C-alpha positions as CSV (number, residue, x, y, z in Angstrom):
1,M,-7.1,-7.5,-0.7
2,L,-7.6,-6.0,2.5
3,R,-4.7,-5.4,4.8
4,I,-5.0,-4.6,8.6
5,I,-2.1,-3.9,10.9
6,S,-2.2,-3.8,14.6
7,L,0.5,-2.0,16.5
8,N,0.9,-1.0,20.2
9,L,3.0,2.1,19.9
10,N,4.1,2.5,23.7
11,G,3.5,6.3,23.0
12,I,2.7,7.8,19.6
13,R,5.3,10.5,20.0
14,S,8.0,7.9,20.7
15,A,7.0,5.8,17.8
16,W,6.8,8.7,15.7
17,S,10.4,9.7,16.4
18,K,11.4,6.1,15.2
19,N,9.8,6.6,11.8
20,V,6.5,4.7,12.2
21,L,4.6,6.7,9.8
22,P,6.9,6.2,6.8
23,W,6.9,2.4,7.7
24,A,3.0,2.4,7.9
25,V,2.6,4.2,4.7
26,A,4.9,1.8,2.8
27,Q,2.7,-1.0,3.9
28,K,-0.1,0.3,1.9
29,A,-2.5,-0.9,4.6
30,D,-6.2,-0.2,4.5
31,V,-6.6,0.0,8.3
32,V,-4.0,0.6,10.9
33,C,-5.1,-0.1,14.6
34,L,-3.0,1.6,17.2
35,Q,-2.9,1.1,20.9
36,E,-1.1,2.9,23.8
37,L,-1.0,6.4,22.5
38,K,0.1,7.9,25.8
39,A,-1.2,11.3,24.4
40,Q,-4.1,13.8,24.8
41,Q,-5.8,15.1,21.7
42,G,-4.0,18.3,22.1
43,D,-0.6,16.5,22.0
44,L,-1.3,15.2,18.5
45,T,0.4,17.1,15.6
46,S,-1.4,17.9,12.2
47,E,0.6,15.0,10.8
48,M,-0.7,12.7,13.3
49,L,-4.2,13.8,12.7
50,A,-4.0,13.2,8.9
51,P,-1.3,10.9,8.4
52,D,-0.2,10.9,4.8
53,G,-3.7,11.3,3.5
54,M,-5.2,8.6,5.7
55,R,-8.0,9.5,7.9
56,A,-7.2,9.2,11.6
57,Y,-9.6,8.8,14.6
58,Y,-8.3,8.7,18.2
59,H,-9.9,7.7,21.5
60,C,-7.5,9.2,24.2
61,A,-7.4,8.5,27.9
62,E,-8.5,11.2,30.3
63,K,-5.3,10.6,32.2
64,K,-2.3,12.2,30.7
65,G,0.3,10.0,29.1
66,Y,-1.7,6.8,29.4
67,S,-3.3,4.3,27.3
68,G,-5.4,5.6,24.3
69,V,-6.3,3.9,21.1
70,G,-6.6,5.0,17.4
71,I,-7.6,3.9,13.8
72,W,-6.1,5.1,10.7
73,S,-7.8,4.2,7.4
74,R,-7.6,4.9,3.7
75,Q,-11.5,5.1,3.3
76,Q,-13.7,7.1,5.2
77,P,-15.7,5.0,7.7
78,D,-19.4,5.2,7.7
79,R,-19.4,5.8,11.5
80,V,-16.9,5.7,14.2
81,I,-17.7,4.6,18.0
82,E,-15.4,5.5,20.8
83,G,-15.8,3.3,23.9
84,F,-17.9,0.5,24.9
85,D,-19.0,0.7,28.4
86,G,-19.5,4.4,29.4
87,G,-17.6,3.9,32.5
88,E,-14.1,3.3,33.9
89,F,-12.5,1.7,30.8
90,D,-13.9,4.4,28.4
91,A,-12.2,6.9,30.5
92,E,-8.9,5.0,29.9
93,G,-9.5,5.1,26.1
94,R,-9.4,1.4,25.3
95,Y,-11.8,0.9,22.5
96,I,-12.5,2.5,19.1
97,R,-14.5,1.1,16.2
98,A,-15.0,2.0,12.7
99,D,-17.7,0.6,10.4
100,F,-17.0,0.1,6.7
101,G,-20.1,-1.2,4.9
102,N,-20.7,-4.8,6.7
103,L,-17.3,-4.7,8.1
104,S,-16.1,-3.3,11.5
105,V,-12.6,-2.9,12.7
106,I,-11.9,-2.2,16.3
107,S,-8.8,-1.2,18.1
108,L,-8.7,-2.5,21.4
109,Y,-6.2,-2.2,24.5
110,L,-6.9,-4.5,27.4
111,P,-5.6,-3.5,30.7
112,S,-2.3,-4.9,32.1
113,G,-2.4,-6.2,35.5
114,S,1.4,-6.6,36.0
115,S,2.0,-3.4,38.0
116,S,-0.1,-3.9,41.0
117,P,-2.9,-6.2,42.4
118,E,-5.2,-3.1,41.9
119,R,-4.5,-3.2,38.3
120,Q,-5.0,-6.9,38.0
121,A,-8.4,-6.6,39.6
122,A,-9.0,-3.7,37.1
123,K,-8.2,-6.1,34.4
124,F,-10.6,-8.8,35.6
125,R,-13.2,-6.0,35.8
126,F,-12.5,-5.5,32.2
127,L,-12.8,-9.1,31.1
128,D,-16.2,-9.3,33.0
129,A,-17.5,-6.1,31.2
130,F,-16.0,-7.1,27.9
131,F,-17.3,-10.6,27.4
132,P,-21.0,-9.4,26.9
133,Q,-19.6,-6.9,24.4
134,M,-18.0,-9.7,22.5
135,L,-21.3,-11.7,22.6
136,A,-23.3,-8.6,21.5
137,L,-20.8,-7.9,18.6
138,R,-21.3,-11.5,17.3
139,G,-25.0,-10.8,17.5
140,E,-24.7,-7.9,15.0
141,G,-24.3,-10.2,12.1
142,R,-21.4,-8.3,10.7
143,E,-18.0,-9.1,9.9
144,I,-15.6,-7.8,12.5
145,V,-11.9,-7.7,13.3
146,L,-10.8,-6.9,16.8
147,C,-7.2,-5.8,16.6
148,G,-5.0,-5.1,19.6
149,D,-2.9,-5.7,22.7
150,W,-5.0,-8.2,24.6
151,N,-2.3,-8.6,27.2
152,I,-2.9,-12.2,27.6
153,A,-0.9,-15.1,26.1
154,H,-3.5,-17.8,25.3
155,R,-1.5,-21.0,25.3
156,E,2.1,-22.4,26.2
157,I,3.4,-22.0,22.7
158,D,2.5,-18.2,23.0
159,L,5.4,-17.3,25.3
160,K,9.0,-18.3,25.8
161,N,9.0,-19.0,29.6
162,W,5.5,-20.4,30.1
163,K,6.2,-22.5,33.2
164,S,7.7,-19.6,35.3
165,N,4.8,-17.2,34.2
166,Q,1.6,-19.4,35.1
167,K,1.2,-17.1,38.3
168,N,1.9,-13.9,36.5
169,S,-0.4,-11.4,35.0
170,G,-0.8,-12.1,31.2
171,F,-0.7,-16.0,31.6
172,L,-2.9,-16.6,34.6
173,P,-5.3,-19.5,34.2
174,E,-8.4,-17.1,34.6
175,E,-7.2,-14.9,31.7
176,R,-6.4,-17.9,29.6
177,A,-9.8,-19.4,30.3
178,W,-11.5,-16.1,29.3
179,L,-9.9,-16.3,25.9
180,S,-10.8,-19.8,25.3
181,K,-14.4,-18.8,26.0
182,V,-14.0,-16.1,23.4
183,F,-12.9,-18.7,20.9
184,D,-14.8,-21.8,22.0
185,E,-18.0,-20.4,23.1
186,L,-18.7,-17.2,21.1
187,G,-17.0,-18.5,18.0
188,W,-14.4,-15.7,17.4
189,V,-11.3,-16.8,15.5
190,D,-7.5,-16.0,16.4
191,V,-6.5,-15.3,12.8
192,Y,-2.8,-15.7,13.2
193,R,-3.2,-19.1,14.8
194,R,-5.5,-20.2,12.0
195,L,-2.9,-19.4,9.5
196,H,0.2,-20.6,11.8
197,P,-1.4,-23.1,14.2
198,E,2.1,-24.4,15.5
199,A,4.2,-21.1,15.4
200,T,6.3,-20.4,18.5
201,G,9.2,-18.0,18.8
202,E,8.4,-16.4,15.4
203,A,4.9,-15.6,16.7
204,Y,6.0,-13.3,19.6
205,T,4.9,-9.6,19.6
206,W,6.1,-8.1,22.7
207,W,9.3,-8.3,24.6
208,S,10.2,-7.1,28.1
209,N,12.6,-4.1,28.2
210,R,14.3,-6.1,31.1
211,G,17.4,-8.1,30.6
212,Q,18.1,-9.2,27.0
213,A,14.5,-10.4,26.1
214,W,14.6,-8.9,22.7
215,A,18.1,-10.2,21.9
216,K,17.3,-13.6,23.1
217,N,13.7,-13.7,21.8
218,V,12.2,-14.2,25.3
219,G,8.8,-12.9,24.1
220,W,5.0,-13.1,24.4
221,R,2.3,-13.3,21.8
222,I,-0.2,-10.9,23.2
223,D,-1.3,-8.9,20.1
224,Y,-4.0,-10.5,18.2
225,Q,-6.4,-9.9,15.3
226,I,-9.6,-11.7,16.5
227,A,-12.3,-12.0,13.9
228,T,-15.7,-13.3,13.0
229,P,-15.6,-16.6,11.2
230,G,-16.5,-15.3,7.8
231,I,-13.7,-12.7,7.3
232,A,-11.2,-14.9,9.5
233,A,-11.7,-17.7,6.8
234,T,-10.5,-15.3,4.2
235,A,-7.1,-14.6,5.7
236,V,-4.2,-15.5,3.4
237,A,-1.0,-14.2,5.0
238,A,0.2,-12.7,8.3
239,Q,3.4,-11.1,9.3
240,I,5.0,-10.0,12.4
241,Y,7.5,-7.3,11.5
242,K,10.7,-7.1,13.5
243,A,13.2,-5.5,11.1
244,E,12.6,-2.2,12.9
245,R,11.5,-1.5,16.4
246,F,8.9,1.3,16.9
247,S,8.0,0.2,20.4
248,D,8.3,-2.9,22.7
249,H,5.8,-4.5,20.5
250,A,5.9,-5.6,16.8
251,P,3.4,-4.8,14.2
252,L,1.0,-7.7,13.2
253,S,-0.2,-7.4,9.6
254,I,-2.8,-9.7,8.2
255,D,-4.0,-9.7,4.5
256,Y,-7.6,-10.8,3.9
257,D,-8.8,-12.0,0.5
258,V,-11.8,-9.7,0.4
259,K,-12.8,-7.2,-2.1
């Protein structure tokens, strides 16, 4: 069995203070994909660099206190690749890949466009740049799991207030259409949806800090494990963990029945 977890930390130091490491260790995950480190390499403690015997790899943003992704793994990868475009988004620390035999696991953090029109424009630039990357990955002939905060709710069942969010970043028609192309044209699989095709409120992975979104479960499903069809077909269980809160996102854990 292969267990992969994806979690947006909203700051690794903040999540650390909320005991994210003991929880992650108890899950006995093979790979943990992290997003939104909000830290530089020099901010990472020795424990963060070697979390309970796991191997840790980070791609930090150049800007302090911003973005950044990481991968923890029980097994040493054959190789690790930081970044995908050599440009503005690599500078923001949004992509890190680890290869294990014929399997690649990628931690991905798509830009959010909610803070300003400029950031929404950057998000659209990311989508334009990343679609060819998704195509190229499919062309490698490997099994691949892309974990992360995609900052897009795909369908109406993926967020509580879909009607009032149709003109808001994260549920714009263009963003949703982009994800549909990833699934329908390129053949990637939304693994959680494969296992739970009709799940609604229990599927949410992010809640705004405004109002009582968490208490009332006014959430969004924006964290995904998107995989090539071969490994996606082996997925047997998915869990969104909500008993403890390490950030404004909940961890998404999926078990794959592979050796």
